[in-house]
N, CA and C of each residue as an Amber inpcrd file, in Angstrom:
protein
   300
   0.7440000  -1.6110000   0.2480000  -0.2280000   0.1650000   0.1180000
   1.1170000   1.1870000   0.0890000   1.8170000   1.1040000   0.5700000
   2.4360000   2.1480000   1.0040000   3.1400000   2.8580000  -0.7010000
   3.6200000   1.9380000  -1.4890000   3.7660000   1.9020000  -3.3890000
   2.7650000   2.6280000  -3.9470000   1.7860000   1.9780000  -3.5150000
   0.3320000   2.9550000  -3.9260000   0.4890000   4.1180000  -3.8820000
   0.3070000   4.7110000  -2.2960000   0.0270000   5.8260000  -1.9960000
   1.6300000   6.8860000  -2.3500000   2.3440000   5.8610000  -2.7250000
   3.6560000   6.8670000  -3.4880000   3.7220000   7.4280000  -4.8590000
   2.9460000   6.1660000  -5.2020000   3.0290000   6.4950000  -6.7980000
   1.7240000   8.2360000  -7.1580000   0.6020000   7.3400000  -6.2740000
  -0.5890000   8.1330000  -6.4810000  -0.2730000  10.2230000  -6.5650000
   0.7090000  10.1110000  -5.0860000   1.8010000  11.3510000  -5.2850000
   2.3440000  11.5180000  -6.1250000   3.2700000  11.3610000  -6.5790000
   4.4580000  10.9840000  -7.5600000   3.5770000  11.5190000  -8.5040000
   2.2570000  10.7600000  -9.2600000   1.3000000  11.2220000 -10.3530000
   0.5510000  12.6120000 -10.4800000   0.4350000  12.8930000  -8.5170000
  -0.1450000  14.0450000  -8.3120000   0.7510000  14.9750000  -8.4060000
   1.7890000  15.0770000  -8.5660000   2.7480000  16.1300000  -8.4470000
   3.2140000  16.1440000  -9.7210000   3.2470000  15.4370000 -10.9130000
   3.4860000  15.4390000 -12.0010000   2.2020000  16.0070000 -12.6800000
   0.9300000  15.5380000 -12.4830000  -0.3560000  16.6310000 -12.8780000
   0.5780000  18.1290000 -12.5100000   0.3180000  18.2640000 -11.4200000
   0.4000000  20.0520000 -10.8540000   1.8270000  20.5970000 -11.9490000
   2.3170000  19.8490000 -12.0250000   4.0950000  19.9580000 -12.8150000
   3.2100000  20.6340000 -13.8400000   2.2550000  20.1540000 -14.0680000
   2.2960000  19.8500000 -15.8350000   1.0230000  21.2840000 -15.7250000
   0.8630000  21.4050000 -14.9650000  -0.6850000  22.2630000 -15.0180000
   0.4500000  23.7070000 -14.7520000   1.1390000  23.8060000 -13.8610000
   1.9860000  25.0230000 -13.4790000   2.5120000  25.3740000 -14.7840000
   3.2340000  24.0950000 -14.9340000   4.5000000  24.5030000 -16.8130000
   3.5050000  25.2460000 -17.7830000   2.4810000  23.9150000 -17.9350000
   1.5660000  24.9530000 -18.6350000   0.9240000  26.6540000 -18.3380000
   0.8770000  26.5610000 -17.2300000   0.3290000  28.3660000 -17.1100000
   1.6760000  29.5540000 -17.0990000   2.5020000  28.7230000 -16.8690000
   3.5060000  29.2310000 -17.3060000   4.2400000  29.7310000 -18.5460000
   3.4380000  28.2990000 -19.5620000   4.1650000  28.5930000 -20.9870000
   3.2960000  30.0040000 -21.4650000   1.6500000  29.5510000 -20.9410000
   0.4640000  30.7110000 -21.3050000   1.5310000  32.0660000 -21.0930000
   2.1250000  32.2050000 -19.6480000   2.3410000  33.6170000 -19.0760000
   3.5180000  33.8940000 -19.7660000   4.9580000  33.2420000 -20.5210000
   5.7690000  33.1440000 -20.8260000   4.6480000  34.0180000 -22.5890000
   4.1260000  33.0840000 -23.1250000   3.8540000  33.9480000 -24.6040000
   3.2320000  34.9820000 -24.4170000   2.5020000  35.2560000 -23.2030000
   1.7960000  36.5230000 -22.9680000   3.1250000  37.5050000 -22.6340000
   4.3070000  37.1430000 -22.1880000   5.2210000  38.1140000 -21.8600000
   5.8930000  38.9040000 -23.0230000   6.2510000  37.5390000 -24.3900000
   6.7920000  38.1450000 -25.5520000   5.6350000  38.8330000 -26.0240000
   4.5820000  38.9310000 -26.1810000   3.5640000  39.4580000 -26.7490000
   3.8850000  40.8410000 -26.4910000   3.7090000  41.0650000 -25.1730000
   3.8430000  42.3580000 -24.3570000   5.2560000  42.4730000 -24.5810000
   6.1040000  42.1030000 -24.5980000   7.7040000  42.6210000 -25.1360000
   7.4380000  43.0080000 -26.5020000   7.7630000  41.9300000 -26.9450000
   7.2560000  42.8930000 -28.6030000   6.5560000  44.1090000 -29.1250000
   5.4550000  44.0990000 -27.7750000   4.5580000  45.8080000 -28.3030000
   5.2090000  46.7130000 -28.1550000   6.1140000  46.3260000 -27.0810000
   6.9630000  47.6620000 -25.4310000   7.9150000  47.7550000 -27.3220000
   8.4100000  47.0050000 -27.5290000   9.4430000  47.2190000 -28.4730000
   9.1500000  48.0310000 -29.6950000   8.0150000  47.5750000 -30.2420000
   7.2230000  48.3480000 -31.4470000   7.2660000  49.7900000 -30.8900000
   6.0150000  49.9960000 -29.8180000   6.3410000  51.5640000 -29.3190000
   7.4600000  52.0980000 -29.3370000   8.6770000  51.3480000 -28.5430000
   9.7650000  52.1620000 -28.5190000  10.6020000  52.4120000 -29.7260000
   9.9460000  51.9290000 -30.7580000  11.0070000  52.0270000 -31.7830000
  10.2090000  53.2930000 -32.6100000   9.0900000  52.7660000 -32.8140000
   8.1700000  54.1120000 -33.2990000   7.8460000  55.3690000 -31.9550000
   8.5020000  55.7330000 -30.8040000   9.1000000  56.4320000 -30.2070000
  10.1490000  56.8750000 -30.6180000  11.1720000  56.4700000 -31.0610000
  12.5170000  56.7330000 -31.3150000  12.5550000  57.4190000 -32.8520000
  11.3270000  56.8670000 -33.6410000  11.5180000  57.1530000 -35.3160000
  11.0070000  58.9790000 -34.7760000   9.5180000  59.1870000 -34.0600000
   9.0110000  59.7860000 -33.9910000  10.0980000  61.3900000 -33.4550000
  10.0430000  60.7310000 -32.2450000  11.7700000  61.0730000 -31.4090000
  13.0060000  61.8070000 -32.0460000  13.1150000  61.3030000 -33.3880000
  14.1500000  61.6720000 -33.9260000  13.8120000  62.8790000 -35.5390000
  12.5030000  62.0980000 -35.9630000  11.7190000  63.3700000 -36.8750000
  11.6010000  65.1880000 -36.1670000  11.0670000  64.7680000 -34.7150000
  10.9880000  65.9950000 -34.1040000  12.8100000  66.6060000 -34.1450000
  13.7780000  66.2780000 -33.5040000  15.0370000  66.7030000 -33.5840000
  15.1310000  67.5270000 -35.0070000  14.8060000  66.2920000 -35.6960000
  15.3910000  67.0960000 -37.3130000  14.5570000  68.3800000 -37.6880000
  12.9780000  67.8820000 -37.2360000  12.2940000  69.4970000 -37.0820000
  12.8720000  70.7930000 -37.0380000  12.9660000  70.7140000 -35.4830000
  13.3830000  71.4320000 -34.2480000  15.2830000  72.0740000 -34.8250000
  15.9420000  70.8700000 -35.7410000  17.3140000  71.4840000 -35.7720000
  17.3350000  72.4630000 -37.3020000  15.9120000  72.0240000 -37.8420000
  15.4990000  72.2020000 -39.2850000  15.1510000  74.1610000 -38.7580000
  14.3560000  74.2380000 -37.8240000  13.8750000  75.7040000 -37.2610000
  14.6640000  76.8210000 -36.7800000  15.9220000  75.9290000 -35.8400000
  16.9400000  76.0120000 -34.8070000  17.8870000  77.2100000 -36.5200000
  18.2350000  76.2440000 -37.5070000  19.0360000  76.7960000 -38.4230000
  18.0870000  77.7470000 -39.6720000  17.7230000  77.8880000 -38.9680000
  16.2410000  79.0720000 -39.7780000  16.7500000  80.4440000 -39.1090000
  16.4300000  79.8500000 -37.7670000  16.4410000  81.2820000 -37.1590000
  17.6880000  81.5670000 -37.0420000  19.0790000  81.0900000 -36.7870000
  20.2200000  81.5120000 -37.3050000  20.3850000  81.8920000 -38.1400000
  19.8450000  81.6520000 -39.5290000  20.0550000  82.3750000 -40.4460000
  19.7830000  83.7610000 -40.6810000  18.6240000  83.9280000 -39.8970000
  17.5730000  84.8550000 -40.4780000  18.6190000  85.5980000 -38.8620000
  19.2090000  85.0400000 -38.1300000  20.0950000  86.5940000 -37.3670000
  21.1830000  86.7640000 -37.7590000  22.0780000  86.0070000 -38.5380000
  23.2360000  86.6460000 -39.1230000  22.7500000  87.4970000 -39.9190000
  21.7600000  87.3360000 -41.0830000  21.1530000  88.1000000 -41.5660000
  20.9330000  89.7280000 -40.8830000  20.2600000  89.5360000 -39.9270000
  19.9200000  90.6210000 -39.0540000  20.7030000  91.8510000 -38.4790000
  21.8310000  90.3730000 -38.6540000  23.6200000  91.6660000 -37.6740000
  24.2060000  91.9880000 -39.2000000  23.7240000  91.1670000 -40.5370000
  24.4930000  92.1920000 -41.2080000  23.8990000  93.3000000 -41.7030000
  22.6290000  92.9020000 -41.6190000  21.7180000  94.2080000 -41.8680000
  22.2470000  95.5490000 -41.1320000  22.5850000  94.6860000 -39.4640000
  22.3850000  96.2840000 -38.1910000  23.9190000  96.8220000 -38.6550000
  24.8700000  95.8120000 -39.2410000  26.0320000  96.5450000 -39.4630000
  25.9890000  97.3220000 -40.2080000  26.1790000  97.1590000 -41.3540000
  25.4020000  97.9910000 -42.6840000  24.4130000  99.2050000 -42.4390000
  23.7670000  98.6900000 -41.7640000  23.1540000 100.3520000 -40.8700000
  23.9010000 101.5160000 -39.9720000  24.4550000 100.4530000 -39.6460000
  25.2880000 100.6860000 -38.5630000  26.5120000 102.1640000 -40.0740000
  27.0350000 101.6900000 -40.6970000  27.8540000 102.0630000 -40.7350000
  27.5500000 103.5260000 -42.2940000  26.8660000 103.0290000 -42.7520000
  25.5930000 104.3670000 -42.8310000  25.3490000 104.8890000 -42.5400000
  24.9280000 104.7160000 -40.9430000  24.6050000 106.0000000 -39.8490000
  26.4240000 106.6270000 -39.1920000  27.1820000 105.6710000 -39.5120000
  28.4610000 106.5280000 -39.4240000  28.6570000 107.4780000 -40.1720000
  28.4370000 107.2020000 -42.2820000  28.8400000 108.0100000 -43.0270000
  28.2450000 108.7810000 -42.8840000  26.7440000 108.9800000 -42.8130000
  25.7450000 110.3330000 -42.6010000  25.9400000 111.4890000 -41.1830000
  26.6890000 110.1590000 -40.4470000  27.0950000 111.5970000 -39.4620000
  28.1610000 112.2670000 -39.1160000  29.4920000 111.2340000 -40.5250000
  30.7010000 112.0030000 -40.5160000  30.3160000 112.7770000 -41.6120000
  29.2420000 112.8720000 -42.6770000  28.8610000 113.4440000 -43.7580000
  28.5180000 115.0150000 -43.2080000  27.2920000 114.8430000 -42.2860000
  26.8700000 115.8110000 -41.5940000  27.8840000 116.7080000 -40.4970000
  28.8450000 115.8610000 -39.5410000  29.6940000 116.4690000 -38.9690000
  30.4150000 117.9640000 -40.3900000  31.1840000 116.8450000 -41.2740000
  31.5560000 117.9720000 -42.1240000  30.9980000 118.8280000 -42.5380000
  29.6400000 118.5120000 -42.4000000  28.8000000 119.7590000 -43.6630000
  28.7970000 121.1100000 -42.1480000  28.7870000 121.1550000 -40.6240000
  28.3980000 121.5040000 -39.9960000  29.9820000 122.0320000 -39.6470000
  30.6200000 121.2160000 -39.9780000  32.3390000 122.8060000 -39.7860000
  32.6640000 123.2840000 -41.0940000  31.9270000 122.9970000 -42.3980000
  31.8380000 123.7660000 -43.5970000  30.9020000 125.4620000 -43.3710000
  29.7640000 124.9950000 -42.7330000  29.1550000 126.0280000 -41.8810000
  29.8410000 127.0720000 -41.5650000  30.7330000 126.0430000 -40.2000000
  30.7980000 127.5290000 -39.4400000  32.5010000 127.6480000 -39.8740000
  33.5200000 127.6610000 -40.1970000  34.5720000 127.6480000 -41.6010000
  35.8260000 126.9290000 -40.3640000  34.9110000 126.0100000 -40.2300000
  36.5590000 125.5110000 -39.3480000  37.0590000 124.8710000 -40.1660000
  36.1720000 124.0070000 -41.2300000  37.1430000 123.4870000 -42.1580000
  37.8330000 122.0130000 -41.3450000  37.6950000 121.2680000 -40.0190000
  38.0880000 120.5140000 -39.9200000  37.2110000 119.8410000 -38.8480000
């Protein structure tokens, strides 16, 4: 009788193991699917992030170009104003008769 109880115990343990293993396999499959979905999401977010960075870089380049153009215009305006002041100073000196 002891052998029968031992065999019954072993068969019950084997049945439990198989049931647990089946649940484990189901859980692993769910985990694999979840992992794949996460990887797809991460790749999508990486592509979107890269696209946003390219867009930002493009806008930054455009603003930098505008700033350079404005700085060049400001420098040109400064030179023209300086020339105007020099002509005006010359004109005033001529009116006073200073010559210089």
